C-alpha positions in Angstrom: 55.1 48.1 64.5 52.2 46.0 63.1 49.0 47.7 62.1 46.4 47.8 64.8 42.7 47.5 64.0 39.6 48.1 66.0 37.5 45.2 67.1 34.6 44.5 64.8 33.5 41.0 65.6 31.5 39.1 63.0 31.0 35.8 64.8 28.6 34.7 67.5 31.4 35.0 70.0 31.1 38.8 70.3 32.4 40.7 73.3 29.7 42.8 75.1 29.5 46.4 74.1 31.6 47.5 77.2 34.4 45.2 76.4 34.5 46.3 72.8 34.4 50.0 73.7 37.3 49.5 76.2 39.3 47.5 73.6 38.8 50.3 71.1 39.8 52.9 73.6 43.0 51.0 74.2 43.7 50.8 70.4 43.0 54.6 70.1 45.5 55.3 73.0 48.2 53.1 71.4 47.7 54.9 68.0 48.1 58.2 69.8 51.2 57.0 71.6 52.7 55.8 68.3 52.0 59.2 66.7 53.6 61.0 69.6 56.7 58.8 69.4 56.9 59.4 65.7 56.7 63.2 66.3 59.4 63.0 69.0 61.7 61.0 66.7 61.2 63.6 63.9 61.9 66.5 66.3 65.0 64.8 67.6 66.2 64.2 64.0 65.6 67.9 63.1 67.4 69.0 66.2 70.3 66.8 65.4 70.4 68.2 61.8 70.3 71.8 63.1 73.4 71.0 65.3 75.5 70.1 62.3 
């Protein structure tokens, strides 16, 4: 999965504060989902290893 970064516009074409906050919330949620998925994969791998 590619790295995700929060919006930090430096041009005159900046989103309003509400748009930026919502976009950053979405990025935060995606990061949390990715971390959860990684922890699930690790738990599944450990469970599989214990079955052996």
